[in-house]
Backbone and ligand atoms as CSV (ligand in chain L), in Angstrom:
chain,resi,resn,atom,element,x,y,z
A,1,MET,N,N,0.844,-1.193,0.000
A,1,MET,CA,C,0.000,0.000,0.000
A,1,MET,C,C,0.882,1.246,0.000
A,2,LYS,N,N,0.459,2.268,-0.722
A,2,LYS,CA,C,1.228,3.504,-0.775
A,2,LYS,C,C,0.531,4.534,0.116
A,3,THR,N,N,1.232,4.967,1.136
A,3,THR,CA,C,0.680,5.938,2.080
A,3,THR,C,C,1.483,7.230,1.983
A,4,ARG,N,N,0.780,8.374,1.959
A,4,ARG,CA,C,1.485,9.662,2.001
A,4,ARG,C,C,1.711,10.022,3.468
A,5,VAL,N,N,2.956,10.336,3.797
A,5,VAL,CA,C,3.281,10.709,5.177
A,5,VAL,C,C,3.625,12.194,5.208
A,6,LEU,N,N,2.795,12.963,5.923
A,6,LEU,CA,C,3.005,14.411,6.028
A,6,LEU,C,C,3.426,14.753,7.451
A,7,VAL,N,N,4.379,15.648,7.570
A,7,VAL,CA,C,4.839,16.082,8.899
A,7,VAL,C,C,4.520,17.566,9.052
A,8,LYS,N,N,3.796,17.902,10.117
A,8,LYS,CA,C,3.479,19.313,10.371
A,8,LYS,C,C,4.488,19.887,11.374
A,9,HIS,N,N,5.179,20.951,10.991
A,9,HIS,CA,C,6.157,21.621,11.854
A,9,HIS,C,C,5.542,22.924,12.333
A,10,ARG,N,N,5.624,23.155,13.630
A,10,ARG,CA,C,5.134,24.435,14.173
A,10,ARG,C,C,6.347,25.314,14.469
A,11,ILE,N,N,6.303,26.537,14.024
A,11,ILE,CA,C,7.439,27.446,14.146
A,11,ILE,C,C,7.153,28.468,15.247
A,12,PHE,N,N,8.055,28.507,16.224
A,12,PHE,CA,C,7.878,29.407,17.377
A,12,PHE,C,C,8.945,30.470,17.400
A,13,ASN,N,N,8.571,31.604,17.843
A,13,ASN,CA,C,9.506,32.669,18.136
A,13,ASN,C,C,9.727,32.642,19.652
A,14,LEU,N,N,10.924,32.337,20.093
A,14,LEU,CA,C,11.198,32.245,21.531
A,14,LEU,C,C,11.659,33.600,22.054
A,15,HIS,N,N,10.950,34.082,23.049
A,15,HIS,CA,C,11.349,35.366,23.655
A,15,HIS,C,C,12.199,35.054,24.873
A,16,MET,N,N,13.468,35.043,24.691
A,16,MET,CA,C,14.353,34.678,25.791
A,16,MET,C,C,14.847,35.939,26.490
A,17,GLY,N,N,15.216,35.778,27.708
A,17,GLY,CA,C,15.804,36.888,28.450
A,17,GLY,C,C,14.783,37.717,29.201
A,18,ASN,N,N,13.505,37.604,28.854
A,18,ASN,CA,C,12.511,38.311,29.660
A,18,ASN,C,C,12.003,37.387,30.757
A,19,PRO,N,N,11.323,37.879,31.748
A,19,PRO,CA,C,11.009,37.102,32.958
A,19,PRO,C,C,10.207,35.824,32.695
A,20,HIS,N,N,9.365,35.789,31.673
A,20,HIS,CA,C,8.453,34.639,31.531
A,20,HIS,C,C,8.873,33.652,30.457
A,21,ASN,N,N,9.894,33.992,29.664
A,21,ASN,CA,C,10.341,33.106,28.587
A,21,ASN,C,C,9.173,32.615,27.728
A,22,GLU,N,N,8.178,33.443,27.519
A,22,GLU,CA,C,7.029,32.989,26.724
A,22,GLU,C,C,7.435,32.907,25.253
A,23,SER,N,N,6.685,32.123,24.506
A,23,SER,CA,C,6.977,32.016,23.083
A,23,SER,C,C,5.669,32.083,22.306
A,24,GLU,N,N,5.757,32.554,21.073
A,24,GLU,CA,C,4.529,32.646,20.268
A,24,GLU,C,C,4.713,31.855,18.985
A,25,GLU,N,N,3.665,31.199,18.580
A,25,GLU,CA,C,3.725,30.474,17.315
A,25,GLU,C,C,3.610,31.478,16.179
A,26,VAL,N,N,4.565,31.403,15.246
A,26,VAL,CA,C,4.565,32.399,14.172
A,26,VAL,C,C,4.278,31.771,12.804
A,27,GLY,N,N,4.130,30.459,12.788
A,27,GLY,CA,C,3.789,29.851,11.503
A,27,GLY,C,C,3.868,28.339,11.544
A,28,GLN,N,N,3.478,27.754,10.431
A,28,GLN,CA,C,3.543,26.302,10.318
A,28,GLN,C,C,4.061,25.950,8.932
A,29,VAL,N,N,4.678,24.806,8.834
A,29,VAL,CA,C,5.056,24.321,7.512
A,29,VAL,C,C,4.824,22.808,7.497
A,30,ILE,N,N,4.321,22.340,6.383
A,30,ILE,CA,C,4.059,20.903,6.254
A,30,ILE,C,C,5.000,20.337,5.196
A,31,THR,N,N,5.704,19.297,5.559
A,31,THR,CA,C,6.580,18.649,4.580
A,31,THR,C,C,6.110,17.213,4.375
A,32,GLU,N,N,6.414,16.688,3.199
A,32,GLU,CA,C,6.057,15.302,2.917
A,32,GLU,C,C,7.319,14.454,3.013
A,33,VAL,N,N,7.214,13.359,3.738
A,33,VAL,CA,C,8.342,12.446,3.911
A,33,VAL,C,C,8.308,11.434,2.776
A,34,LYS,N,N,9.471,11.156,2.197
A,34,LYS,CA,C,9.535,10.153,1.121
A,34,LYS,C,C,9.127,8.790,1.676
A,35,ASN,N,N,8.238,8.139,0.982
A,35,ASN,CA,C,7.742,6.848,1.447
A,35,ASN,C,C,7.998,5.782,0.379
A,36,LYS,N,N,9.226,5.826,-0.156
A,36,LYS,CA,C,9.589,4.842,-1.177
A,36,LYS,C,C,10.448,3.760,-0.534
A,37,THR,N,N,9.960,2.525,-0.516
A,37,THR,CA,C,10.810,1.421,-0.082
A,37,THR,C,C,11.462,0.874,-1.349
A,38,LYS,N,N,12.766,1.085,-1.454
A,38,LYS,CA,C,13.469,0.667,-2.675
A,38,LYS,C,C,13.684,-0.835,-2.695
A,39,ARG,N,N,13.301,-1.461,-3.789
A,39,ARG,CA,C,13.607,-2.884,-3.964
A,39,ARG,C,C,15.112,-3.040,-4.134
A,40,PRO,N,N,15.718,-4.094,-3.531
A,40,PRO,CA,C,17.165,-4.257,-3.682
A,40,PRO,C,C,17.514,-4.577,-5.137
A,41,SER,N,N,18.663,-4.064,-5.599
A,41,SER,CA,C,19.115,-4.379,-6.952
A,41,SER,C,C,19.402,-5.869,-7.063
A,42,LEU,N,N,19.187,-6.403,-8.241
A,42,LEU,CA,C,19.447,-7.828,-8.470
A,42,LEU,C,C,20.675,-7.986,-9.361
A,43,TYR,N,N,21.360,-9.092,-9.145
A,43,TYR,CA,C,22.599,-9.373,-9.887
A,43,TYR,C,C,22.501,-10.713,-10.600
A,44,LYS,N,N,22.940,-10.711,-11.876
A,44,LYS,CA,C,23.021,-11.950,-12.636
A,44,LYS,C,C,24.315,-12.649,-12.248
A,45,VAL,N,N,24.201,-13.935,-11.894
A,45,VAL,CA,C,25.396,-14.746,-11.665
A,45,VAL,C,C,25.658,-15.507,-12.967
A,46,ILE,N,N,26.831,-15.262,-13.534
A,46,ILE,CA,C,27.133,-15.705,-14.899
A,46,ILE,C,C,28.301,-16.696,-14.904
A,47,LEU,N,N,28.123,-17.787,-15.640
A,47,LEU,CA,C,29.218,-18.745,-15.841
A,47,LEU,C,C,29.901,-18.423,-17.163
A,48,LEU,N,N,31.236,-18.499,-17.161
A,48,LEU,CA,C,32.005,-18.232,-18.379
A,48,LEU,C,C,32.531,-19.540,-18.955
A,49,ASN,N,N,32.564,-19.602,-20.255
A,49,ASN,CA,C,33.064,-20.801,-20.919
A,49,ASN,C,C,34.595,-20.873,-20.852
A,50,ASP,N,N,35.104,-22.070,-20.905
A,50,ASP,CA,C,36.539,-22.302,-21.095
A,50,ASP,C,C,36.675,-23.623,-21.826
A,51,ASP,N,N,37.919,-23.971,-22.210
A,51,ASP,CA,C,38.110,-25.174,-23.033
A,51,ASP,C,C,38.370,-26.430,-22.212
A,52,PHE,N,N,38.497,-26.298,-20.897
A,52,PHE,CA,C,38.981,-27.429,-20.101
A,52,PHE,C,C,37.997,-28.019,-19.097
A,53,THR,N,N,37.115,-27.201,-18.562
A,53,THR,CA,C,36.184,-27.724,-17.547
A,53,THR,C,C,35.218,-28.725,-18.205
A,54,PRO,N,N,35.112,-29.926,-17.652
A,54,PRO,CA,C,34.213,-30.929,-18.245
A,54,PRO,C,C,32.750,-30.498,-18.167
A,55,MET,N,N,32.016,-30.830,-19.194
A,55,MET,CA,C,30.591,-30.482,-19.238
A,55,MET,C,C,29.842,-31.016,-18.016
A,56,ASP,N,N,30.140,-32.250,-17.628
A,56,ASP,CA,C,29.438,-32.854,-16.482
A,56,ASP,C,C,29.706,-32.092,-15.180
A,57,PHE,N,N,30.916,-31.535,-15.084
A,57,PHE,CA,C,31.248,-30.773,-13.876
A,57,PHE,C,C,30.408,-29.491,-13.816
A,58,VAL,N,N,30.251,-28.823,-14.962
A,58,VAL,CA,C,29.437,-27.594,-15.018
A,58,VAL,C,C,27.979,-27.920,-14.668
A,59,ILE,N,N,27.494,-29.025,-15.187
A,59,ILE,CA,C,26.115,-29.450,-14.877
A,59,ILE,C,C,25.975,-29.705,-13.376
A,60,SER,N,N,26.988,-30.344,-12.796
A,60,SER,CA,C,26.918,-30.644,-11.354
A,60,SER,C,C,26.926,-29.359,-10.525
A,61,ILE,N,N,27.635,-28.345,-10.992
A,61,ILE,CA,C,27.667,-27.030,-10.310
A,61,ILE,C,C,26.287,-26.382,-10.341
A,62,LEU,N,N,25.659,-26.443,-11.495
A,62,LEU,CA,C,24.327,-25.816,-11.636
A,62,LEU,C,C,23.302,-26.517,-10.747
A,63,LYS,N,N,23.448,-27.807,-10.583
A,63,LYS,CA,C,22.526,-28.552,-9.695
A,63,LYS,C,C,22.846,-28.251,-8.233
A,64,LYS,N,N,24.135,-28.288,-7.901
A,64,LYS,CA,C,24.566,-28.169,-6.504
A,64,LYS,C,C,24.355,-26.772,-5.925
A,65,PHE,N,N,24.759,-25.739,-6.686
A,65,PHE,CA,C,24.739,-24.379,-6.130
A,65,PHE,C,C,23.535,-23.543,-6.580
A,66,PHE,N,N,22.923,-23.943,-7.695
A,66,PHE,CA,C,21.815,-23.127,-8.214
A,66,PHE,C,C,20.487,-23.879,-8.228
A,67,HIS,N,N,20.518,-25.109,-7.711
A,67,HIS,CA,C,19.302,-25.918,-7.533
A,67,HIS,C,C,18.505,-26.071,-8.826
A,68,LYS,N,N,19.232,-26.203,-9.929
A,68,LYS,CA,C,18.580,-26.433,-11.222
A,68,LYS,C,C,18.372,-27.933,-11.424
A,69,SER,N,N,17.352,-28.245,-12.226
A,69,SER,CA,C,17.116,-29.654,-12.579
A,69,SER,C,C,18.226,-30.116,-13.524
A,70,GLU,N,N,18.311,-31.418,-13.728
A,70,GLU,CA,C,19.288,-31.986,-14.670
A,70,GLU,C,C,19.116,-31.366,-16.058
A,71,ALA,N,N,17.871,-31.311,-16.538
A,71,ALA,CA,C,17.601,-30.810,-17.894
A,71,ALA,C,C,17.947,-29.324,-18.015
A,72,GLU,N,N,17.549,-28.538,-17.028
A,72,GLU,CA,C,17.838,-27.094,-17.041
A,72,GLU,C,C,19.349,-26.850,-16.917
A,73,SER,N,N,20.008,-27.662,-16.107
A,73,SER,CA,C,21.461,-27.538,-15.947
A,73,SER,C,C,22.171,-27.820,-17.268
A,74,ALA,N,N,21.724,-28.860,-17.964
A,74,ALA,CA,C,22.324,-29.217,-19.257
A,74,ALA,C,C,22.080,-28.102,-20.275
A,75,ARG,N,N,20.902,-27.497,-20.228
A,75,ARG,CA,C,20.560,-26.412,-21.158
A,75,ARG,C,C,21.462,-25.189,-20.921
A,76,ILE,N,N,21.611,-24.801,-19.644
A,76,ILE,CA,C,22.445,-23.637,-19.308
A,76,ILE,C,C,23.903,-23.908,-19.667
A,77,MET,N,N,24.380,-25.118,-19.346
A,77,MET,CA,C,25.768,-25.484,-19.656
A,77,MET,C,C,26.028,-25.361,-21.165
A,78,MET,N,N,25.096,-25.863,-21.979
A,78,MET,CA,C,25.270,-25.811,-23.441
A,78,MET,C,C,25.226,-24.372,-23.950
A,79,GLU,N,N,24.420,-23.538,-23.280
A,79,GLU,CA,C,24.361,-22.131,-23.662
A,79,GLU,C,C,25.718,-21.463,-23.397
A,80,VAL,N,N,26.294,-21.744,-22.230
A,80,VAL,CA,C,27.614,-21.187,-21.902
A,80,VAL,C,C,28.645,-21.704,-22.906
A,81,HIS,N,N,28.579,-22.992,-23.170
A,81,HIS,CA,C,29.524,-23.644,-24.082
A,81,HIS,C,C,29.461,-23.030,-25.475
A,82,SER,N,N,28.268,-22.733,-25.968
A,82,SER,CA,C,28.126,-22.247,-27.353
A,82,SER,C,C,28.165,-20.727,-27.455
A,83,GLN,N,N,27.721,-20.021,-26.400
A,83,GLN,CA,C,27.646,-18.546,-26.469
A,83,GLN,C,C,28.814,-17.863,-25.742
A,84,GLY,N,N,29.531,-18.618,-24.908
A,84,GLY,CA,C,30.649,-18.026,-24.174
A,84,GLY,C,C,30.322,-17.661,-22.746
A,85,ALA,N,N,29.027,-17.442,-22.458
A,85,ALA,CA,C,28.584,-17.108,-21.107
A,85,ALA,C,C,27.099,-17.431,-20.986
A,86,GLY,N,N,26.661,-17.610,-19.750
A,86,GLY,CA,C,25.237,-17.890,-19.528
A,86,GLY,C,C,24.858,-17.619,-18.080
A,87,ILE,N,N,23.593,-17.311,-17.866
A,87,ILE,CA,C,23.112,-16.945,-16.532
A,87,ILE,C,C,22.726,-18.192,-15.732
A,88,ALA,N,N,23.382,-18.353,-14.583
A,88,ALA,CA,C,23.073,-19.482,-13.703
A,88,ALA,C,C,21.925,-19.142,-12.756
A,89,GLY,N,N,21.786,-17.843,-12.429
A,89,GLY,CA,C,20.716,-17.433,-11.519
A,89,GLY,C,C,20.765,-15.929,-11.314
A,90,ILE,N,N,19.714,-15.373,-10.723
A,90,ILE,CA,C,19.621,-13.934,-10.459
A,90,ILE,C,C,19.266,-13.737,-8.989
A,91,TYR,N,N,20.099,-12.962,-8.271
A,91,TYR,CA,C,19.969,-12.861,-6.809
A,91,TYR,C,C,20.281,-11.448,-6.317
A,92,PRO,N,N,19.864,-11.143,-5.083
A,92,PRO,CA,C,20.320,-9.911,-4.434
A,92,PRO,C,C,21.830,-9.974,-4.224
A,93,PHE,N,N,22.448,-8.804,-4.030
A,93,PHE,CA,C,23.905,-8.669,-4.015
A,93,PHE,C,C,24.647,-9.724,-3.183
A,94,GLU,N,N,24.279,-9.838,-1.907
A,94,GLU,CA,C,25.064,-10.714,-1.021
A,94,GLU,C,C,24.958,-12.182,-1.393
A,95,LEU,N,N,23.766,-12.590,-1.837
A,95,LEU,CA,C,23.578,-13.981,-2.235
A,95,LEU,C,C,24.356,-14.255,-3.525
A,96,ALA,N,N,24.329,-13.305,-4.455
A,96,ALA,CA,C,25.081,-13.439,-5.709
A,96,ALA,C,C,26.579,-13.554,-5.401
A,97,GLU,N,N,27.059,-12.697,-4.503
A,97,GLU,CA,C,28.469,-12.724,-4.094
A,97,GLU,C,C,28.853,-14.090,-3.538
A,98,THR,N,N,27.983,-14.637,-2.703
A,98,THR,CA,C,28.233,-15.943,-2.089
A,98,THR,C,C,28.303,-17.038,-3.141
A,99,LYS,N,N,27.364,-17.029,-4.089
A,99,LYS,CA,C,27.355,-18.049,-5.156
A,99,LYS,C,C,28.644,-17.977,-5.970
A,100,VAL,N,N,29.042,-16.746,-6.344
A,100,VAL,CA,C,30.255,-16.554,-7.148
A,100,VAL,C,C,31.463,-17.121,-6.393
A,101,TYR,N,N,31.542,-16.788,-5.109
A,101,TYR,CA,C,32.661,-17.259,-4.295
A,101,TYR,C,C,32.666,-18.782,-4.204
A,102,GLN,N,N,31.514,-19.361,-3.918
A,102,GLN,CA,C,31.407,-20.819,-3.760
A,102,GLN,C,C,31.793,-21.553,-5.046
A,103,VAL,N,N,31.280,-21.070,-6.179
A,103,VAL,CA,C,31.555,-21.736,-7.456
A,103,VAL,C,C,33.043,-21.633,-7.797
A,104,ASN,N,N,33.606,-20.444,-7.648
A,104,ASN,CA,C,35.026,-20.256,-7.991
A,104,ASN,C,C,35.940,-21.080,-7.077
A,105,GLU,N,N,35.617,-21.125,-5.795
A,105,GLU,CA,C,36.420,-21.905,-4.855
A,105,GLU,C,C,36.321,-23.403,-5.130
A,106,TYR,N,N,35.085,-23.851,-5.375
A,106,TYR,CA,C,34.841,-25.274,-5.639
A,106,TYR,C,C,35.574,-25.706,-6.912
A,107,SER,N,N,35.509,-24.875,-7.952
A,107,SER,CA,C,36.169,-25.195,-9.225
A,107,SER,C,C,37.687,-25.212,-9.050
A,108,ARG,N,N,38.190,-24.225,-8.326
A,108,ARG,CA,C,39.639,-24.132,-8.087
A,108,ARG,C,C,40.126,-25.368,-7.320
A,109,ALA,N,N,39.342,-25.778,-6.337
A,109,ALA,CA,C,39.711,-26.953,-5.526
A,109,ALA,C,C,39.782,-28.207,-6.394
A,110,GLN,N,N,38.933,-28.264,-7.433
A,110,GLN,CA,C,38.932,-29.411,-8.348
A,110,GLN,C,C,39.901,-29.208,-9.518
A,111,ARG,N,N,40.675,-28.113,-9.474
A,111,ARG,CA,C,41.672,-27.802,-10.508
A,111,ARG,C,C,41.049,-27.572,-11.887
A,112,TYR,N,N,39.841,-26.987,-11.898
A,112,TYR,CA,C,39.225,-26.593,-13.174
A,112,TYR,C,C,39.209,-25.073,-13.279
A,113,PRO,N,N,39.381,-24.568,-14.519
A,113,PRO,CA,C,39.485,-23.104,-14.683
A,113,PRO,C,C,38.139,-22.381,-14.781
A,114,LEU,N,N,37.061,-23.099,-14.536
A,114,LEU,CA,C,35.717,-22.493,-14.618
A,114,LEU,C,C,35.656,-21.201,-13.821
A,115,LYS,N,N,35.122,-20.144,-14.465
A,115,LYS,CA,C,34.987,-18.858,-13.788
A,115,LYS,C,C,33.523,-18.421,-13.738
A,116,CYS,N,N,33.185,-17.844,-12.588
A,116,CYS,CA,C,31.832,-17.365,-12.334
A,116,CYS,C,C,31.951,-15.888,-11.944
A,117,ILE,N,N,31.102,-15.052,-12.525
A,117,ILE,CA,C,31.128,-13.611,-12.220
A,117,ILE,C,C,29.709,-13.120,-11.935
A,118,MET,N,N,29.595,-11.878,-11.449
A,118,MET,CA,C,28.258,-11.304,-11.266
A,118,MET,C,C,28.180,-9.942,-11.939
A,119,GLU,N,N,26.957,-9.582,-12.316
A,119,GLU,CA,C,26.758,-8.358,-13.081
A,119,GLU,C,C,25.400,-7.783,-12.690
A,120,LEU,N,N,25.358,-6.474,-12.469
A,120,LEU,CA,C,24.095,-5.823,-12.117
A,120,LEU,C,C,23.048,-6.055,-13.208
A,121,GLU,N,N,21.863,-6.469,-12.790
A,121,GLU,CA,C,20.791,-6.664,-13.759
A,121,GLU,C,C,20.078,-5.341,-13.971
A,122,GLU,N,N,20.065,-4.857,-15.218
A,122,GLU,CA,C,19.413,-3.556,-15.493
A,122,GLU,C,C,17.952,-3.759,-15.873
L,1,TYC,N1,N,33.580,-25.745,-23.053
L,1,TYC,C1,C,33.661,-26.829,-22.080
L,1,TYC,C2,C,33.969,-28.145,-22.773
L,1,TYC,O1,O,33.839,-28.232,-23.971
L,1,TYC,C3,C,32.351,-26.955,-21.286
L,1,TYC,C4,C,32.051,-25.792,-20.427
L,1,TYC,C5,C,30.749,-25.316,-20.333
L,1,TYC,C6,C,33.047,-25.162,-19.676
L,1,TYC,C7,C,30.427,-24.265,-19.522
L,1,TYC,C8,C,32.738,-24.086,-18.860
L,1,TYC,O2,O,31.097,-22.604,-17.939
L,1,TYC,C9,C,31.433,-23.643,-18.764
L,1,TYC,N2,N,34.330,-29.158,-22.003
């Protein structure tokens, strides 16, 4: 729901230094507070092609870290293989960062040059 939030400010003139310290209201101003809840930016997690990482290993990565089915994993892997890059998933910043780190570390540990990057989704 979109709600307009208005704030009413009362402006006083303070009479200081006299015995009663009285003050008089000299005006009012109403301001509107921004009520936009910004959706977090999303990031594409992208796999890059190389000549050495086995196809089955890429498929296993898509299943393990991106929870894709066997068929969807094979489709994405072939897209990366033929186009040079392909989207494994789309996530908020921190989750995308984690996926990129996990995939790169896992591949490095297995001595494969597979690279995973992230890119702001426009
Ligand atoms: N090009 C690799 C091969 O022919 C397969 C591959 C696919 C590698 C996707 C990386 O991200 C990748 N074995």
